[in-house]
Legacy VTK file of the C-alpha trace (Angstrom):
# vtk DataFile Version 3.0
C-alpha trace
ASCII
DATASET POLYDATA
POINTS 330 float
15.812 -5.401 27.547
12.967 -5.421 25.009
12.271 -9.123 25.753
12.001 -8.306 29.489
9.592 -5.419 28.674
7.383 -7.624 26.508
7.414 -10.343 29.193
6.278 -7.856 31.824
3.487 -6.579 29.551
2.371 -10.121 28.803
2.201 -11.076 32.433
0.338 -7.913 33.228
-2.224 -8.604 30.463
-2.708 -12.165 31.725
-3.208 -10.978 35.262
-5.786 -8.401 34.103
-7.543 -11.070 32.077
-7.650 -13.426 35.077
-8.979 -10.690 37.360
-11.708 -9.878 34.893
-12.957 -13.502 34.990
-12.670 -13.995 38.752
-15.929 -15.554 40.056
-17.653 -13.226 42.462
-20.914 -15.111 42.868
-20.962 -17.549 45.742
-24.532 -18.868 45.563
-25.479 -22.030 43.595
-21.848 -23.025 43.102
-22.837 -26.268 41.430
-24.522 -24.367 38.599
-22.726 -23.450 35.369
-23.804 -22.199 31.959
-23.419 -25.733 30.651
-25.573 -27.532 33.237
-28.198 -24.967 34.230
-30.830 -26.270 31.840
-30.363 -29.873 32.983
-30.351 -28.910 36.668
-33.563 -26.931 36.335
-35.162 -29.732 34.311
-34.475 -32.105 37.240
-36.628 -29.899 39.511
-39.659 -29.567 37.195
-42.461 -32.082 37.779
-45.337 -32.882 35.470
-48.962 -33.695 36.395
-52.107 -35.102 34.728
-53.591 -31.660 35.250
-51.389 -28.550 34.887
-53.385 -25.437 35.656
-52.122 -22.110 34.354
-53.806 -19.035 35.879
-54.138 -15.808 33.993
-55.863 -12.407 34.223
-57.788 -10.987 31.297
-57.591 -7.208 31.539
-59.015 -4.014 30.078
-57.586 -0.579 30.745
-59.165 2.729 29.658
-57.326 6.061 29.912
-54.618 4.729 32.239
-51.302 2.913 32.486
-50.688 0.509 35.324
-48.534 -2.059 37.140
-49.662 -5.388 38.595
-48.105 -7.122 41.553
-49.084 -10.642 42.653
-48.071 -11.373 46.249
-46.039 -8.203 46.006
-43.925 -9.517 43.108
-44.030 -7.580 39.787
-46.137 -9.624 37.400
-47.245 -7.298 34.590
-47.150 -3.687 33.436
-48.785 -1.608 30.749
-47.101 1.716 29.945
-47.491 1.746 26.197
-51.225 1.607 25.544
-53.750 3.758 27.396
-56.697 1.770 26.053
-56.216 -1.930 25.386
-57.369 -5.441 26.359
-55.399 -8.689 26.570
-54.249 -11.234 29.170
-51.171 -12.119 31.221
-50.291 -15.368 32.962
-49.424 -15.338 36.730
-48.172 -18.801 37.801
-44.631 -17.418 38.130
-45.928 -15.282 41.037
-47.877 -18.060 42.754
-45.648 -19.969 45.212
-48.216 -22.286 46.798
-51.975 -22.983 46.950
-54.225 -20.733 48.895
-55.091 -17.087 49.065
-53.204 -14.774 46.676
-53.198 -10.963 46.540
-53.261 -8.780 43.436
-52.211 -5.140 43.816
-52.501 -2.639 40.984
-51.085 0.871 40.708
-52.691 3.194 38.145
-51.313 6.270 36.381
-53.189 8.736 34.129
-52.825 8.270 30.398
-54.749 9.027 27.247
-54.133 8.149 23.584
-52.411 10.948 21.731
-52.262 13.066 24.921
-48.867 12.659 26.607
-49.368 15.665 28.870
-52.391 14.307 30.797
-51.662 14.109 34.504
-55.102 13.407 35.999
-57.535 10.582 35.604
-60.650 11.182 33.473
-64.165 10.458 34.676
-64.306 7.439 32.318
-61.003 5.835 33.475
-61.264 2.213 34.530
-59.238 -0.951 34.925
-60.829 -4.415 35.011
-59.597 -7.949 35.611
-61.061 -11.372 35.062
-59.374 -14.400 36.687
-59.268 -17.399 34.383
-57.331 -20.627 33.967
-56.608 -23.279 31.420
-55.162 -26.784 31.676
-51.796 -27.107 29.901
-52.445 -30.848 29.538
-55.867 -30.293 27.950
-55.704 -27.251 25.662
-58.951 -28.212 23.978
-60.944 -27.548 27.162
-62.522 -24.173 27.641
-61.010 -21.691 30.088
-62.508 -21.596 33.563
-63.652 -18.168 34.811
-63.386 -17.620 38.613
-64.044 -13.990 39.425
-64.170 -10.476 38.023
-63.013 -7.118 39.343
-63.460 -3.521 38.113
-62.179 -0.319 39.658
-64.853 1.368 41.824
-67.000 4.357 40.755
-69.054 7.044 42.371
-72.684 7.401 41.350
-74.919 10.409 41.099
-78.024 11.568 39.226
-77.963 14.015 36.353
-80.604 16.708 35.790
-82.817 14.144 34.082
-82.612 11.559 36.897
-80.216 9.229 35.050
-77.491 7.487 36.997
-74.020 8.833 36.233
-70.900 6.822 37.088
-67.413 8.337 37.465
-64.128 6.682 38.273
-63.641 7.051 42.000
-60.192 8.698 41.527
-61.053 10.972 38.627
-59.097 14.243 38.843
-56.364 12.600 40.843
-52.853 11.629 39.702
-52.510 8.154 41.205
-54.691 5.323 42.385
-53.881 1.992 44.017
-56.065 -0.924 44.914
-55.997 -4.637 45.634
-58.118 -7.762 45.966
-57.579 -11.409 46.900
-58.264 -14.575 44.962
-57.783 -18.311 45.485
-55.442 -20.529 43.511
-54.750 -24.210 43.669
-51.429 -25.463 42.342
-49.693 -28.917 42.638
-46.296 -27.499 43.492
-44.931 -25.514 46.488
-41.957 -23.176 46.158
-39.752 -22.015 48.972
-40.812 -18.341 48.753
-39.299 -15.644 50.926
-40.237 -16.582 54.546
-36.630 -17.248 55.559
-35.326 -13.892 54.352
-34.765 -10.716 56.399
-37.221 -7.829 56.262
-34.961 -5.261 54.573
-37.235 -2.373 55.514
-35.994 -2.743 59.087
-32.375 -2.065 58.109
-30.787 1.348 58.453
-31.487 2.926 55.081
-27.976 4.310 54.534
-26.425 0.928 55.366
-28.907 -0.857 53.141
-28.274 1.403 50.166
-24.505 1.203 50.607
-24.482 -2.643 50.709
-27.007 -2.901 47.920
-25.112 -0.587 45.549
-21.941 -2.583 46.184
-23.745 -5.762 45.250
-25.208 -4.111 42.210
-21.687 -3.096 41.043
-20.571 -6.695 41.493
-23.443 -8.124 39.456
-23.093 -5.338 36.914
-19.488 -6.477 36.311
-20.633 -10.081 35.955
-22.842 -9.078 33.047
-20.335 -6.595 31.646
-17.553 -9.243 31.654
-19.975 -11.872 30.212
-19.179 -14.380 32.971
-21.687 -16.896 31.870
-21.222 -19.403 34.736
-21.878 -16.590 37.234
-24.861 -15.403 35.224
-26.224 -18.927 35.435
-25.729 -18.937 39.228
-27.643 -15.703 39.777
-30.372 -16.689 37.329
-30.881 -20.227 38.563
-33.295 -19.648 41.508
-35.763 -17.454 39.658
-35.693 -19.451 36.457
-36.143 -22.673 38.454
-39.186 -21.302 40.245
-40.700 -19.958 37.064
-40.328 -23.196 35.147
-41.574 -25.319 38.053
-44.650 -23.092 38.231
-45.268 -23.285 34.499
-44.523 -27.022 34.177
-42.015 -26.257 31.424
-40.352 -28.992 29.336
-36.618 -29.135 28.684
-36.870 -27.333 25.317
-38.727 -24.490 26.975
-36.146 -24.256 29.750
-33.383 -24.129 27.116
-35.204 -21.365 25.276
-35.587 -19.384 28.510
-31.878 -19.643 29.286
-30.965 -18.729 25.739
-33.181 -15.646 26.000
-31.333 -14.637 29.148
-27.927 -14.499 27.385
-28.823 -13.754 23.763
-28.017 -10.057 23.896
-24.790 -10.648 25.851
-23.444 -12.909 23.150
-23.358 -10.129 20.592
-20.153 -8.214 20.008
-22.038 -4.927 20.367
-23.404 -5.605 23.858
-22.753 -2.819 26.349
-23.975 -2.492 29.909
-25.479 0.883 30.736
-24.482 3.010 33.732
-26.448 2.636 36.944
-28.246 6.012 37.233
-31.587 7.655 37.672
-32.888 4.933 39.925
-35.136 4.506 42.963
-35.042 1.813 45.623
-38.098 -0.438 45.687
-39.042 -3.097 48.210
-40.904 -6.245 47.078
-42.312 -9.401 48.716
-43.269 -7.477 51.847
-39.785 -6.154 52.300
-37.936 -9.446 51.711
-36.594 -8.334 48.294
-35.190 -5.084 47.084
-34.422 -3.714 43.595
-33.274 -0.540 41.912
-35.867 0.654 39.310
-35.798 3.331 36.637
-37.217 6.710 37.595
-37.729 7.765 34.004
-41.341 8.457 32.878
-40.365 7.557 29.287
-42.702 4.700 28.308
-39.709 2.783 26.978
-38.045 2.822 30.430
-40.881 3.266 32.895
-41.390 0.429 35.314
-38.138 -1.286 34.294
-35.040 -2.234 36.201
-31.986 0.035 36.458
-29.732 -2.896 35.504
-29.745 -3.027 31.728
-27.652 -3.141 28.560
-27.864 -2.410 24.856
-26.855 -4.322 21.755
-27.448 -4.191 18.008
-29.010 -6.682 15.631
-29.395 -5.843 11.948
-28.412 -2.227 12.726
-31.260 -1.905 15.178
-30.474 -1.064 18.833
-32.185 -3.284 21.348
-32.314 -3.227 25.129
-32.091 -6.087 27.640
-33.206 -5.605 31.273
-31.968 -7.758 34.075
-34.714 -8.304 36.674
-32.485 -9.431 39.528
-33.930 -8.985 43.023
-31.717 -8.900 46.070
-32.195 -10.454 49.540
-30.344 -11.382 52.707
-31.138 -14.779 54.288
-31.917 -14.919 57.967
-28.697 -15.239 60.040
-26.521 -13.853 57.185
-25.204 -10.395 56.370
-24.564 -10.401 52.623
-26.889 -10.009 49.699
-27.811 -12.813 47.366
-29.681 -12.644 44.064
-33.127 -13.920 43.163
LINES 1 331
330 0 1 2 3 4 5 6 7 8 9 10 11 12 13 14 15 16 17 18 19 20 21 22 23 24 25 26 27 28 29 30 31 32 33 34 35 36 37 38 39 40 41 42 43 44 45 46 47 48 49 50 51 52 53 54 55 56 57 58 59 60 61 62 63 64 65 66 67 68 69 70 71 72 73 74 75 76 77 78 79 80 81 82 83 84 85 86 87 88 89 90 91 92 93 94 95 96 97 98 99 100 101 102 103 104 105 106 107 108 109 110 111 112 113 114 115 116 117 118 119 120 121 122 123 124 125 126 127 128 129 130 131 132 133 134 135 136 137 138 139 140 141 142 143 144 145 146 147 148 149 150 151 152 153 154 155 156 157 158 159 160 161 162 163 164 165 166 167 168 169 170 171 172 173 174 175 176 177 178 179 180 181 182 183 184 185 186 187 188 189 190 191 192 193 194 195 196 197 198 199 200 201 202 203 204 205 206 207 208 209 210 211 212 213 214 215 216 217 218 219 220 221 222 223 224 225 226 227 228 229 230 231 232 233 234 235 236 237 238 239 240 241 242 243 244 245 246 247 248 249 250 251 252 253 254 255 256 257 258 259 260 261 262 263 264 265 266 267 268 269 270 271 272 273 274 275 276 277 278 279 280 281 282 283 284 285 286 287 288 289 290 291 292 293 294 295 296 297 298 299 300 301 302 303 304 305 306 307 308 309 310 311 312 313 314 315 316 317 318 319 320 321 322 323 324 325 326 327 328 329
């Protein structure tokens, strides 16, 4: 009788184990964790001139987010006054006119309670590029942009400039720029506009897909993780002309935290639905105003290295192709 009991338990455990590893991802079925680097490398082309576009920025008394062609490209929620640069090729899908949109939020150093812009607030951008095949050459500068101001005269007749949104709690603006690249990515033209769906139906379907992908990460199903990561990584590395070593490093970074014994997915909570790519993509984002979480995806996990807790955020975007009914991952 004991042998029968142990046999039943063993079969049950095997079944549970098999169910845990059942593949739920149907896209990119030819991709696995073992071949993803090689398959992406096949798609990347190299050119005599490999232009990388970037924006030099300065922000003063504000935090902000940047979207290129309505795709999240950069965010600054840690420093209210800083200057640096960020590259944008990963958000450029083909040559021609591109659109930068910025969303600003009040912030001051050492003043976490500020909720309105100061008169001196500003955000500026300078579009530049460099040639990855000729790093000795100087950067090319194309155009500059700075947030608008109002002007007036003080009692002495001097011109006084003030940020156009001073005293307000939010400001959004945009401008266009030209970019020329040697590649052309598929983009999102053949995807449904999710803004046209019934909101309740959309949220129900999206949350079900989120739970599915959440389990893929939680179960450490590396082949499935490779399948949902393939399209975005492929586009990014095509756009940045990456070599095989760089592609390998990018894939390793995707799964580094998951490979630790301490990795734990965090519950899906405190999120808001956000449309991207003119409604072709949708994502659940954190609603927290904590600078460690603000502007980050609701799909995330924690792990420990050297007794320090670290977070990993999974920036998966969801779409439905034209003529289909189920979500896929980008």
